N, CA, C and O atoms as a GROMACS GRO file, in nm:
protein
  608
    1MET      N    1   1.110  -0.416   1.284
    1MET     CA    2   1.156  -0.287   1.329
    1MET      C    3   1.147  -0.190   1.213
    1MET      O    4   1.192  -0.219   1.102
    2ALA      N    5   1.089  -0.077   1.238
    2ALA     CA    6   1.078   0.027   1.135
    2ALA      C    7   1.212   0.096   1.117
    2ALA      O    8   1.292   0.107   1.211
    3GLU      N    9   1.236   0.142   0.997
    3GLU     CA   10   1.359   0.214   0.967
    3GLU      C   11   1.340   0.361   0.998
    3GLU      O   12   1.238   0.419   0.960
    4ASN      N   13   1.437   0.421   1.065
    4ASN     CA   14   1.433   0.564   1.093
    4ASN      C   15   1.526   0.635   0.998
    4ASN      O   16   1.639   0.591   0.976
    5ARG      N   17   1.480   0.744   0.940
    5ARG     CA   18   1.562   0.823   0.850
    5ARG      C   19   1.571   0.964   0.902
    5ARG      O   20   1.476   1.018   0.957
    6ILE      N   21   1.686   1.024   0.884
    6ILE     CA   22   1.710   1.161   0.925
    6ILE      C   23   1.759   1.238   0.804
    6ILE      O   24   1.853   1.195   0.738
    7MET      N   25   1.696   1.352   0.774
    7MET     CA   26   1.741   1.436   0.664
    7MET      C   27   1.802   1.562   0.724
    7MET      O   28   1.741   1.629   0.807
    8VAL      N   29   1.922   1.594   0.680
    8VAL     CA   30   1.991   1.714   0.725
    8VAL      C   31   2.001   1.807   0.606
    8VAL      O   32   2.062   1.774   0.504
    9GLU      N   33   1.940   1.926   0.619
    9GLU     CA   34   1.946   2.023   0.512
    9GLU      C   35   2.059   2.121   0.538
    9GLU      O   36   2.083   2.160   0.652
   10GLY      N   37   2.128   2.159   0.433
   10GLY     CA   38   2.238   2.254   0.445
   10GLY      C   39   2.372   2.187   0.432
   10GLY      O   40   2.381   2.065   0.418
   11MET      N   41   2.475   2.266   0.438
   11MET     CA   42   2.613   2.216   0.424
   11MET      C   43   2.680   2.220   0.560
   11MET      O   44   2.684   2.324   0.626
   12TYR      N   45   2.734   2.107   0.602
   12TYR     CA   46   2.805   2.098   0.729
   12TYR      C   47   2.937   2.027   0.704
   12TYR      O   48   2.940   1.927   0.633
   13PRO      N   49   3.046   2.076   0.762
   13PRO     CA   50   3.174   2.010   0.742
   13PRO      C   51   3.179   1.874   0.812
   13PRO      O   52   3.108   1.853   0.911
   14PRO      N   53   3.261   1.781   0.761
   14PRO     CA   54   3.275   1.650   0.827
   14PRO      C   55   3.310   1.669   0.974
   14PRO      O   56   3.388   1.757   1.011
   15GLY      N   57   3.249   1.585   1.058
   15GLY     CA   58   3.276   1.591   1.201
   15GLY      C   59   3.178   1.679   1.276
   15GLY      O   60   3.182   1.684   1.399
   16THR      N   61   3.090   1.750   1.206
   16THR     CA   62   2.992   1.836   1.270
   16THR      C   63   2.890   1.750   1.344
   16THR      O   64   2.841   1.651   1.288
   17THR      N   65   2.856   1.786   1.468
   17THR     CA   66   2.755   1.715   1.544
   17THR      C   67   2.633   1.804   1.555
   17THR      O   68   2.642   1.919   1.597
   18LEU      N   69   2.516   1.749   1.518
   18LEU     CA   70   2.390   1.822   1.522
   18LEU      C   71   2.296   1.757   1.621
   18LEU      O   72   2.287   1.634   1.624
   19PRO      N   73   2.225   1.834   1.704
   19PRO     CA   74   2.126   1.772   1.793
   19PRO      C   75   2.002   1.732   1.714
   19PRO      O   76   1.955   1.809   1.630
   20VAL      N   77   1.948   1.616   1.741
   20VAL     CA   78   1.828   1.567   1.676
   20VAL      C   79   1.727   1.539   1.786
   20VAL      O   80   1.755   1.462   1.877
   21THR      N   81   1.611   1.600   1.778
   21THR     CA   82   1.508   1.584   1.880
   21THR      C   83   1.388   1.514   1.820
   21THR      O   84   1.346   1.545   1.709
   22GLY      N   85   1.332   1.421   1.894
   22GLY     CA   86   1.213   1.351   1.848
   22GLY      C   87   1.182   1.236   1.941
   22GLY      O   88   1.249   1.218   2.043
   23THR      N   89   1.083   1.159   1.906
   23THR     CA   90   1.046   1.044   1.986
   23THR      C   91   1.106   0.920   1.922
   23THR      O   92   1.085   0.894   1.803
   24VAL      N   93   1.179   0.844   1.999
   24VAL     CA   94   1.239   0.721   1.953
   24VAL      C   95   1.169   0.608   2.026
   24VAL      O   96   1.161   0.610   2.149
   25THR      N   97   1.119   0.510   1.954
   25THR     CA   98   1.042   0.403   2.017
   25THR      C   99   1.128   0.292   2.073
   25THR      O  100   1.077   0.203   2.141
   26THR      N  101   1.258   0.294   2.046
   26THR     CA  102   1.350   0.196   2.103
   26THR      C  103   1.459   0.270   2.177
   26THR      O  104   1.480   0.389   2.153
   27THR      N  105   1.529   0.203   2.264
   27THR     CA  106   1.637   0.265   2.339
   27THR      C  107   1.748   0.303   2.243
   27THR      O  108   1.777   0.221   2.156
   28PRO      N  109   1.812   0.416   2.251
   28PRO     CA  110   1.789   0.524   2.344
   28PRO      C  111   1.676   0.614   2.296
   28PRO      O  112   1.636   0.606   2.180
   29SER      N  113   1.625   0.699   2.386
   29SER     CA  114   1.517   0.790   2.348
   29SER      C  115   1.558   0.933   2.376
   29SER      O  116   1.659   0.959   2.441
   30GLY      N  117   1.477   1.027   2.327
   30GLY     CA  118   1.504   1.168   2.351
   30GLY      C  119   1.595   1.225   2.245
   30GLY      O  120   1.590   1.182   2.129
   31THR      N  121   1.677   1.320   2.282
   31THR     CA  122   1.766   1.387   2.189
   31THR      C  123   1.894   1.306   2.172
   31THR      O  124   1.956   1.266   2.270
   32GLN      N  125   1.932   1.282   2.047
   32GLN     CA  126   2.054   1.209   2.015
   32GLN      C  127   2.142   1.297   1.929
   32GLN      O  128   2.091   1.382   1.855
   33ASN      N  129   2.272   1.280   1.938
   33ASN     CA  130   2.364   1.352   1.851
   33ASN      C  131   2.386   1.270   1.725
   33ASN      O  132   2.397   1.148   1.731
   34VAL      N  133   2.393   1.338   1.613
   34VAL     CA  134   2.419   1.273   1.485
   34VAL      C  135   2.547   1.331   1.430
   34VAL      O  136   2.559   1.453   1.416
   35ALA      N  137   2.643   1.246   1.399
   35ALA     CA  138   2.769   1.291   1.342
   35ALA      C  139   2.757   1.292   1.191
   35ALA      O  140   2.726   1.189   1.131
   36VAL      N  141   2.781   1.405   1.129
   36VAL     CA  142   2.778   1.417   0.983
   36VAL      C  143   2.918   1.389   0.933
   36VAL      O  144   3.012   1.463   0.963
   37THR      N  145   2.933   1.282   0.856
   37THR     CA  146   3.065   1.242   0.809
   37THR      C  147   3.078   1.270   0.660
   37THR      O  148   2.980   1.300   0.592
   38SER      N  149   3.199   1.261   0.611
   38SER     CA  150   3.226   1.286   0.471
   38SER      C  151   3.159   1.182   0.384
   38SER      O  152   3.163   1.064   0.418
   39PRO      N  153   3.098   1.220   0.272
   39PRO     CA  154   3.038   1.121   0.183
   39PRO      C  155   3.143   1.028   0.122
   39PRO      O  156   3.108   0.921   0.071
   40LEU      N  157   3.268   1.066   0.127
   40LEU     CA  158   3.374   0.981   0.073
   40LEU      C  159   3.415   0.872   0.170
   40LEU      O  160   3.489   0.780   0.134
   41SER      N  161   3.367   0.881   0.296
   41SER     CA  162   3.408   0.782   0.396
   41SER      C  163   3.328   0.654   0.387
   41SER      O  164   3.366   0.554   0.449
   42GLY      N  165   3.218   0.654   0.311
   42GLY     CA  166   3.136   0.533   0.301
   42GLY      C  167   3.024   0.532   0.403
   42GLY      O  168   2.942   0.439   0.404
   43THR      N  169   3.017   0.632   0.489
   43THR     CA  170   2.911   0.641   0.587
   43THR      C  171   2.841   0.773   0.570
   43THR      O  172   2.905   0.878   0.573
   44SER      N  173   2.709   0.771   0.551
   44SER     CA  174   2.640   0.897   0.529
   44SER      C  175   2.599   0.962   0.660
   44SER      O  176   2.614   1.083   0.674
   45VAL      N  177   2.549   0.886   0.754
   45VAL     CA  178   2.515   0.938   0.886
   45VAL      C  179   2.543   0.829   0.988
   45VAL      O  180   2.504   0.714   0.969
   46ALA      N  181   2.609   0.865   1.096
   46ALA     CA  182   2.638   0.769   1.203
   46ALA      C  183   2.600   0.831   1.336
   46ALA      O  184   2.627   0.949   1.359
   47THR      N  185   2.539   0.753   1.422
   47THR     CA  186   2.505   0.807   1.553
   47THR      C  187   2.632   0.822   1.635
   47THR      O  188   2.720   0.737   1.631
   48ALA      N  189   2.639   0.932   1.710
   48ALA     CA  190   2.757   0.957   1.791
   48ALA      C  191   2.759   0.867   1.912
   48ALA      O  192   2.867   0.835   1.963
   49SER      N  193   2.643   0.824   1.961
   49SER     CA  194   2.636   0.731   2.073
   49SER      C  195   2.544   0.617   2.036
   49SER      O  196   2.451   0.636   1.958
   50GLY      N  197   2.569   0.500   2.090
   50GLY     CA  198   2.489   0.383   2.057
   50GLY      C  199   2.551   0.305   1.943
   50GLY      O  200   2.662   0.334   1.900
   51THR      N  201   2.478   0.205   1.894
   51THR     CA  202   2.528   0.122   1.787
   51THR      C  203   2.427   0.114   1.675
   51THR      O  204   2.307   0.136   1.696
   52ALA      N  205   2.475   0.082   1.556
   52ALA     CA  206   2.385   0.060   1.443
   52ALA      C  207   2.311  -0.070   1.469
   52ALA      O  208   2.368  -0.164   1.525
   53THR      N  209   2.187  -0.078   1.429
   53THR     CA  210   2.109  -0.200   1.449
   53THR      C  211   2.069  -0.258   1.314
   53THR      O  212   2.062  -0.188   1.214
   54ALA      N  213   2.044  -0.386   1.315
   54ALA     CA  214   2.002  -0.454   1.194
   54ALA      C  215   1.860  -0.413   1.158
   54ALA      O  216   1.780  -0.380   1.245
   55THR      N  217   1.829  -0.414   1.028
   55THR     CA  218   1.696  -0.381   0.978
   55THR      C  219   1.629  -0.507   0.928
   55THR      O  220   1.689  -0.586   0.856
   56THR      N  221   1.503  -0.526   0.966
   56THR     CA  222   1.428  -0.645   0.925
   56THR      C  223   1.382  -0.630   0.781
   56THR      O  224   1.323  -0.529   0.744
   57SER      N  225   1.409  -0.733   0.701
   57SER     CA  226   1.365  -0.736   0.562
   57SER      C  227   1.243  -0.826   0.545
   57SER      O  228   1.152  -0.792   0.470
   58LEU      N  229   1.241  -0.940   0.613
   58LEU     CA  230   1.128  -1.034   0.610
   58LEU      C  231   1.094  -1.074   0.754
   58LEU      O  232   1.184  -1.093   0.836
   59THR      N  233   0.965  -1.087   0.785
   59THR     CA  234   0.922  -1.127   0.919
   59THR      C  235   0.830  -1.248   0.909
   59THR      O  236   0.730  -1.244   0.838
   60ALA      N  237   0.865  -1.357   0.978
   60ALA     CA  238   0.784  -1.479   0.984
   60ALA      C  239   0.733  -1.519   0.846
   60ALA      O  240   0.614  -1.544   0.829
   61ALA      N  241   0.821  -1.524   0.750
   61ALA     CA  242   0.785  -1.549   0.611
   61ALA      C  243   0.798  -1.696   0.573
   61ALA      O  244   0.878  -1.770   0.630
   62THR      N  245   0.717  -1.735   0.475
   62THR     CA  246   0.730  -1.866   0.412
   62THR      C  247   0.751  -1.852   0.262
   62THR      O  248   0.790  -1.947   0.195
   63THR      N  249   0.725  -1.733   0.210
   63THR     CA  250   0.742  -1.704   0.068
   63THR      C  251   0.759  -1.554   0.051
   63THR      O  252   0.729  -1.476   0.142
   64GLY      N  253   0.809  -1.514  -0.066
   64GLY     CA  254   0.812  -1.372  -0.098
   64GLY      C  255   0.948  -1.306  -0.094
   64GLY      O  256   1.049  -1.368  -0.062
   65THR      N  257   0.945  -1.177  -0.127
   65THR     CA  258   1.065  -1.093  -0.128
   65THR      C  259   1.049  -0.987  -0.022
   65THR      O  260   0.944  -0.924  -0.011
   66GLY      N  261   1.153  -0.968   0.057
   66GLY     CA  262   1.148  -0.872   0.167
   66GLY      C  263   1.163  -0.728   0.122
   66GLY      O  264   1.192  -0.701   0.005
   67THR      N  265   1.143  -0.638   0.215
   67THR     CA  266   1.162  -0.497   0.186
   67THR      C  267   1.312  -0.470   0.171
   67THR      O  268   1.395  -0.534   0.235
   68SER      N  269   1.344  -0.375   0.085
   68SER     CA  270   1.485  -0.345   0.062
   68SER      C  271   1.538  -0.256   0.174
   68SER      O  272   1.465  -0.175   0.230
   69VAL      N  273   1.665  -0.274   0.204
   69VAL     CA  274   1.734  -0.195   0.305
   69VAL      C  275   1.830  -0.103   0.231
   69VAL      O  276   1.915  -0.149   0.156
   70ASP      N  277   1.817   0.028   0.254
   70ASP     CA  278   1.903   0.128   0.191
   70ASP      C  279   2.007   0.170   0.294
   70ASP      O  280   1.972   0.226   0.398
   71PHE      N  281   2.135   0.144   0.265
   71PHE     CA  282   2.242   0.178   0.359
   71PHE      C  283   2.285   0.324   0.346
   71PHE      O  284   2.367   0.371   0.426
   72GLY      N  285   2.232   0.396   0.249
   72GLY     CA  286   2.264   0.537   0.232
   72GLY      C  287   2.390   0.562   0.152
   72GLY      O  288   2.410   0.672   0.100
   73ALA      N  289   2.475   0.463   0.142
   73ALA     CA  290   2.600   0.468   0.064
   73ALA      C  291   2.642   0.324   0.040
   73ALA      O  292   2.592   0.233   0.106
   74SER      N  293   2.732   0.303  -0.053
   74SER     CA  294   2.774   0.166  -0.081
   74SER      C  295   2.849   0.108   0.039
   74SER      O  296   2.925   0.178   0.106
   75LYS      N  297   2.826  -0.021   0.063
   75LYS     CA  298   2.892  -0.094   0.171
   75LYS      C  299   2.958  -0.217   0.114
   75LYS      O  300   2.907  -0.278   0.019
   76SER      N  301   3.071  -0.254   0.170
   76SER     CA  302   3.145  -0.369   0.118
   76SER      C  303   3.124  -0.496   0.200
   76SER      O  304   3.166  -0.604   0.158
   77ASN      N  305   3.062  -0.485   0.316
   77ASN     CA  306   3.038  -0.602   0.401
   77ASN      C  307   2.893  -0.600   0.447
   77ASN      O  308   2.852  -0.511   0.522
   78ILE      N  309   2.815  -0.698   0.402
   78ILE     CA  310   2.673  -0.707   0.435
   78ILE      C  311   2.646  -0.845   0.492
   78ILE      O  312   2.692  -0.946   0.438
   79THR      N  313   2.572  -0.848   0.603
   79THR     CA  314   2.535  -0.975   0.666
   79THR      C  315   2.384  -0.982   0.681
   79THR      O  316   2.321  -0.886   0.724
   80MET      N  317   2.327  -1.096   0.645
   80MET     CA  318   2.184  -1.121   0.666
   80MET      C  319   2.172  -1.238   0.763
   80MET      O  320   2.214  -1.350   0.733
   81ALA      N  321   2.112  -1.211   0.879
   81ALA     CA  322   2.084  -1.317   0.976
   81ALA      C  323   1.948  -1.377   0.942
   81ALA      O  324   1.852  -1.304   0.916
   82ILE      N  325   1.939  -1.509   0.941
   82ILE     CA  326   1.816  -1.580   0.907
   82ILE      C  327   1.776  -1.661   1.029
   82ILE      O  328   1.845  -1.757   1.066
   83LEU      N  329   1.666  -1.623   1.090
   83LEU     CA  330   1.618  -1.688   1.212
   83LEU      C  331   1.502  -1.779   1.176
   83LEU      O  332   1.396  -1.731   1.136
   84VAL      N  333   1.522  -1.910   1.191
   84VAL     CA  334   1.423  -2.010   1.150
   84VAL      C  335   1.352  -2.063   1.273
   84VAL      O  336   1.415  -2.106   1.370
   85THR      N  337   1.218  -2.061   1.269
   85THR     CA  338   1.137  -2.114   1.378
   85THR      C  339   1.046  -2.222   1.323
   85THR      O  340   0.967  -2.196   1.232
   86GLY      N  341   1.057  -2.344   1.376
   86GLY     CA  342   0.969  -2.454   1.335
   86GLY      C  343   1.038  -2.557   1.249
   86GLY      O  344   1.159  -2.551   1.224
   87THR      N  345   0.957  -2.652   1.203
   87THR     CA  346   1.006  -2.765   1.124
   87THR      C  347   1.011  -2.729   0.977
   87THR      O  348   0.913  -2.681   0.920
   88VAL      N  349   1.127  -2.753   0.915
   88VAL     CA  350   1.147  -2.725   0.773
   88VAL      C  351   1.151  -2.856   0.697
   88VAL      O  352   1.231  -2.944   0.728
   89THR      N  353   1.062  -2.870   0.596
   89THR     CA  354   1.072  -2.984   0.505
   89THR      C  355   1.134  -2.940   0.373
   89THR      O  356   1.193  -3.021   0.302
   90ALA      N  357   1.120  -2.810   0.340
   90ALA     CA  358   1.186  -2.752   0.224
   90ALA      C  359   1.196  -2.602   0.250
   90ALA      O  360   1.114  -2.544   0.323
   91GLY      N  361   1.295  -2.540   0.190
   91GLY     CA  362   1.307  -2.395   0.203
   91GLY      C  363   1.447  -2.347   0.174
   91GLY      O  364   1.545  -2.401   0.226
   92VAL      N  365   1.456  -2.244   0.090
   92VAL     CA  366   1.585  -2.183   0.058
   92VAL      C  367   1.568  -2.032   0.067
   92VAL      O  368   1.472  -1.976   0.014
   93MET      N  369   1.661  -1.967   0.135
   93MET     CA  370   1.659  -1.822   0.150
   93MET      C  371   1.775  -1.763   0.071
   93MET      O  372   1.884  -1.819   0.069
   94GLY      N  373   1.750  -1.649   0.006
   94GLY     CA  374   1.854  -1.581  -0.069
   94GLY      C  375   1.867  -1.436  -0.027
   94GLY      O  376   1.777  -1.379   0.034
   95MET      N  377   1.980  -1.377  -0.062
   95MET     CA  378   2.000  -1.234  -0.041
   95MET      C  379   2.026  -1.171  -0.177
   95MET      O  380   2.112  -1.217  -0.253
   96ASP      N  381   1.951  -1.064  -0.205
   96ASP     CA  382   1.971  -0.987  -0.327
   96ASP      C  383   2.038  -0.855  -0.292
   96ASP      O  384   2.015  -0.800  -0.184
   97THR      N  385   2.122  -0.806  -0.382
   97THR     CA  386   2.188  -0.677  -0.362
   97THR      C  387   2.168  -0.591  -0.486
   97THR      O  388   2.143  -0.642  -0.596
   98SER      N  389   2.179  -0.460  -0.467
   98SER     CA  390   2.156  -0.367  -0.576
   98SER      C  391   2.237  -0.240  -0.554
   98SER      O  392   2.264  -0.201  -0.441
   99GLN      N  393   2.275  -0.176  -0.663
   99GLN     CA  394   2.344  -0.048  -0.655
   99GLN      C  395   2.246   0.068  -0.666
   99GLN      O  396   2.276   0.179  -0.621
  100ASP      N  397   2.127   0.042  -0.724
  100ASP     CA  398   2.032   0.151  -0.747
  100ASP      C  399   1.894   0.128  -0.686
  100ASP      O  400   1.809   0.216  -0.696
  101GLY      N  401   1.870   0.014  -0.623
  101GLY     CA  402   1.740  -0.015  -0.563
  101GLY      C  403   1.635  -0.061  -0.663
  101GLY      O  404   1.520  -0.084  -0.625
  102THR      N  405   1.673  -0.074  -0.790
  102THR     CA  406   1.580  -0.116  -0.894
  102THR      C  407   1.625  -0.247  -0.959
  102THR      O  408   1.545  -0.339  -0.978
  103ASN      N  409   1.752  -0.255  -0.993
  103ASN     CA  410   1.809  -0.373  -1.059
  103ASN      C  411   1.882  -0.457  -0.954
  103ASN      O  412   1.976  -0.411  -0.890
  104TRP      N  413   1.836  -0.582  -0.937
  104TRP     CA  414   1.884  -0.668  -0.829
  104TRP      C  415   1.967  -0.784  -0.881
  104TRP      O  416   1.944  -0.834  -0.991
  105VAL      N  417   2.064  -0.825  -0.801
  105VAL     CA  418   2.152  -0.937  -0.830
  105VAL      C  419   2.142  -1.036  -0.715
  105VAL      O  420   2.149  -0.997  -0.598
  106SER      N  421   2.127  -1.164  -0.746
  106SER     CA  422   2.127  -1.267  -0.642
  106SER      C  423   2.270  -1.280  -0.589
  106SER      O  424   2.364  -1.300  -0.666
  107ASP      N  425   2.284  -1.269  -0.458
  107ASP     CA  426   2.418  -1.272  -0.399
  107ASP      C  427   2.435  -1.389  -0.304
  107ASP      O  428   2.506  -1.379  -0.204
  108GLY      N  429   2.369  -1.500  -0.334
  108GLY     CA  430   2.387  -1.620  -0.254
  108GLY      C  431   2.256  -1.673  -0.198
  108GLY      O  432   2.160  -1.598  -0.178
  109THR      N  433   2.254  -1.804  -0.172
  109THR     CA  434   2.138  -1.870  -0.112
  109THR      C  435   2.187  -1.969  -0.007
  109THR      O  436   2.304  -2.008  -0.006
  110VAL      N  437   2.095  -2.008   0.081
  110VAL     CA  438   2.127  -2.107   0.183
  110VAL      C  439   2.003  -2.194   0.206
  110VAL      O  440   1.892  -2.142   0.213
  111ASN      N  441   2.025  -2.326   0.219
  111ASN     CA  442   1.917  -2.418   0.252
  111ASN      C  443   1.883  -2.403   0.399
  111ASN      O  444   1.972  -2.396   0.483
  112LEU      N  445   1.754  -2.397   0.430
  112LEU     CA  446   1.712  -2.380   0.568
  112LEU      C  447   1.695  -2.516   0.636
  112LEU      O  448   1.662  -2.615   0.570
  113ALA      N  449   1.717  -2.518   0.768
  113ALA     CA  450   1.704  -2.641   0.847
  113ALA      C  451   1.615  -2.611   0.968
  113ALA      O  452   1.608  -2.498   1.015
  114THR      N  453   1.549  -2.713   1.018
  114THR     CA  454   1.458  -2.701   1.132
  114THR      C  455   1.523  -2.632   1.251
  114THR      O  456   1.628  -2.673   1.299
  115ASN      N  457   1.457  -2.524   1.297
  115ASN     CA  458   1.499  -2.449   1.417
  115ASN      C  459   1.648  -2.416   1.418
  115ASN      O  460   1.710  -2.414   1.525
  116THR      N  461   1.706  -2.390   1.302
  116THR     CA  462   1.849  -2.360   1.292
  116THR      C  463   1.867  -2.222   1.230
  116THR      O  464   1.828  -2.199   1.115
  117ASN      N  465   1.926  -2.131   1.306
  117ASN     CA  466   1.957  -1.998   1.255
  117ASN      C  467   2.083  -2.005   1.170
  117ASN      O  468   2.174  -2.083   1.198
  118THR      N  469   2.087  -1.924   1.067
  118THR     CA  470   2.202  -1.923   0.978
  118THR      C  471   2.222  -1.782   0.924
  118THR      O  472   2.154  -1.689   0.968
  119MET      N  473   2.315  -1.765   0.830
  119MET     CA  474   2.339  -1.632   0.776
  119MET      C  475   2.394  -1.640   0.634
  119MET      O  476   2.444  -1.744   0.590
  120LEU      N  477   2.383  -1.529   0.565
  120LEU     CA  478   2.448  -1.509   0.436
  120LEU      C  479   2.532  -1.382   0.449
  120LEU      O  480   2.489  -1.285   0.513
  121THR      N  481   2.650  -1.382   0.389
  121THR     CA  482   2.735  -1.264   0.394
  121THR      C  483   2.786  -1.228   0.256
  121THR      O  484   2.804  -1.315   0.170
  122VAL      N  485   2.807  -1.100   0.236
  122VAL     CA  486   2.868  -1.048   0.114
  122VAL      C  487   2.986  -0.964   0.159
  122VAL      O  488   2.971  -0.878   0.246
  123SER      N  489   3.102  -0.987   0.101
  123SER     CA  490   3.218  -0.904   0.137
  123SER      C  491   3.300  -0.875   0.011
  123SER      O  492   3.294  -0.948  -0.088
  124ALA      N  493   3.375  -0.767   0.019
  124ALA     CA  494   3.463  -0.723  -0.090
  124ALA      C  495   3.385  -0.689  -0.217
  124ALA      O  496   3.437  -0.703  -0.328
  125GLU      N  497   3.260  -0.645  -0.200
  125GLU     CA  498   3.178  -0.598  -0.310
  125GLU      C  499   3.117  -0.465  -0.268
  125GLU      O  500   3.115  -0.435  -0.148
  126ALA      N  501   3.069  -0.385  -0.360
  126ALA     CA  502   3.010  -0.255  -0.326
  126ALA      C  503   2.862  -0.254  -0.362
  126ALA      O  504   2.826  -0.258  -0.480
  127TRP      N  505   2.775  -0.247  -0.259
  127TRP     CA  506   2.631  -0.245  -0.278
  127TRP      C  507   2.568  -0.144  -0.183
  127TRP      O  508   2.612  -0.129  -0.069
  128ARG      N  509   2.466  -0.074  -0.231
  128ARG     CA  510   2.396   0.023  -0.146
  128ARG      C  511   2.268  -0.037  -0.087
  128ARG      O  512   2.225   0.005   0.020
  129PHE      N  513   2.206  -0.134  -0.156
  129PHE     CA  514   2.079  -0.190  -0.113
  129PHE      C  515   2.092  -0.341  -0.098
  129PHE      O  516   2.172  -0.405  -0.166
  130ALA      N  517   2.011  -0.398  -0.007
  130ALA     CA  518   2.004  -0.543   0.008
  130ALA      C  519   1.861  -0.579   0.050
  130ALA      O  520   1.789  -0.496   0.107
  131ARG      N  521   1.822  -0.703   0.021
  131ARG     CA  522   1.691  -0.753   0.063
  131ARG      C  523   1.696  -0.905   0.074
  131ARG      O  524   1.780  -0.970   0.012
  132ALA      N  525   1.606  -0.959   0.155
  132ALA     CA  526   1.592  -1.104   0.168
  132ALA      C  527   1.490  -1.152   0.065
  132ALA      O  528   1.399  -1.080   0.027
  133ARG      N  529   1.509  -1.277   0.022
  133ARG     CA  530   1.414  -1.335  -0.074
  133ARG      C  531   1.404  -1.485  -0.050
  133ARG      O  532   1.506  -1.555  -0.044
  134VAL      N  533   1.282  -1.535  -0.036
  134VAL     CA  534   1.260  -1.679  -0.028
  134VAL      C  535   1.267  -1.732  -0.170
  134VAL      O  536   1.182  -1.700  -0.252
  135THR      N  537   1.371  -1.813  -0.200
  135THR     CA  538   1.388  -1.863  -0.336
  135THR      C  539   1.318  -1.996  -0.357
  135THR      O  540   1.280  -2.028  -0.470
  136THR      N  541   1.301  -2.075  -0.251
  136THR     CA  542   1.219  -2.195  -0.252
  136THR      C  543   1.127  -2.184  -0.132
  136THR      O  544   1.174  -2.170  -0.019
  137ASN      N  545   0.995  -2.190  -0.156
  137ASN     CA  546   0.899  -2.172  -0.047
  137ASN      C  547   0.933  -2.259   0.073
  137ASN      O  548   0.975  -2.374   0.059
  138ILE      N  549   0.914  -2.202   0.193
  138ILE     CA  550   0.941  -2.274   0.318
  138ILE      C  551   0.816  -2.354   0.353
  138ILE      O  552   0.708  -2.298   0.368
  139THR      N  553   0.833  -2.486   0.367
  139THR     CA  554   0.721  -2.574   0.400
  139THR      C  555   0.754  -2.654   0.524
  139THR      O  556   0.869  -2.660   0.568
  140GLY      N  557   0.650  -2.717   0.580
  140GLY     CA  558   0.667  -2.799   0.700
  140GLY      C  559   0.622  -2.728   0.826
  140GLY      O  560   0.625  -2.787   0.934
  141GLY      N  561   0.580  -2.604   0.815
  141GLY     CA  562   0.533  -2.530   0.931
  141GLY      C  563   0.630  -2.425   0.983
  141GLY      O  564   0.596  -2.351   1.076
  142ALA      N  565   0.749  -2.416   0.926
  142ALA     CA  566   0.849  -2.320   0.972
  142ALA      C  567   0.827  -2.183   0.908
  142ALA      O  568   0.761  -2.171   0.805
  143THR      N  569   0.883  -2.081   0.971
  143THR     CA  570   0.889  -1.947   0.915
  143THR      C  571   1.031  -1.895   0.933
  143THR      O  572   1.108  -1.946   1.015
  144ALA      N  573   1.064  -1.792   0.857
  144ALA     CA  574   1.197  -1.731   0.869
  144ALA      C  575   1.183  -1.581   0.881
  144ALA      O  576   1.101  -1.518   0.814
  145THR      N  577   1.264  -1.524   0.968
  145THR     CA  578   1.275  -1.379   0.983
  145THR      C  579   1.418  -1.341   0.947
  145THR      O  580   1.513  -1.402   0.996
  146CYS      N  581   1.434  -1.240   0.861
  146CYS     CA  582   1.566  -1.201   0.813
  146CYS      C  583   1.596  -1.057   0.850
  146CYS      O  584   1.515  -0.967   0.824
  147THR      N  585   1.712  -1.035   0.909
  147THR     CA  586   1.759  -0.900   0.938
  147THR      C  587   1.890  -0.877   0.865
  147THR      O  588   1.970  -0.969   0.848
  148ILE      N  589   1.910  -0.752   0.822
  148ILE     CA  590   2.028  -0.720   0.741
  148ILE      C  591   2.103  -0.604   0.805
  148ILE      O  592   2.043  -0.508   0.852
  149MET      N  593   2.236  -0.615   0.806
  149MET     CA  594   2.323  -0.512   0.862
  149MET      C  595   2.446  -0.500   0.772
  149MET      O  596   2.490  -0.599   0.713
  150ALA      N  597   2.502  -0.379   0.762
  150ALA     CA  598   2.618  -0.358   0.674
  150ALA      C  599   2.721  -0.269   0.741
  150ALA      O  600   2.689  -0.189   0.829
  151GLY      N  601   2.843  -0.284   0.698
  151GLY     CA  602   2.952  -0.199   0.746
  151GLY      C  603   3.062  -0.196   0.643
  151GLY      O  604   3.066  -0.278   0.551
  152GLY      N  605   3.151  -0.102   0.658
  152GLY     CA  606   3.268  -0.092   0.572
  152GLY      C  607   3.242  -0.049   0.432
  152GLY      O  608   3.336  -0.038   0.353
   0.00000   0.00000   0.00000
């Protein structure tokens, strides 16, 4: 899934709702309202209707480092879902976090198992960026897809 970004120019007080028009390739489509919240709240932009969705960092991977996910502000609770398809003979997935998108810290790893979905979570820490990373190549014919979501 591609990441959508919205840039709002100008100064708007917290709670201001702005109409955003464009083509959205996933539900919902058309014009959506965007709530501009205080930068001190930990949320830079939140949709007024609908829910936040997870962003894919790695797709059907056996090796490598995924694309970084920018939450727009620091988040204290980050979850990475790891969806494993196929037979695993070896494989370890990790989640990296960063405050600046350049310097990364390993924030945990998990051993992968055949056709078994799992997750990694980070809580009570402040990070703006996260990414998936295969720390031990996945062998045996399996692949892993990782999605990342944050809140708080």
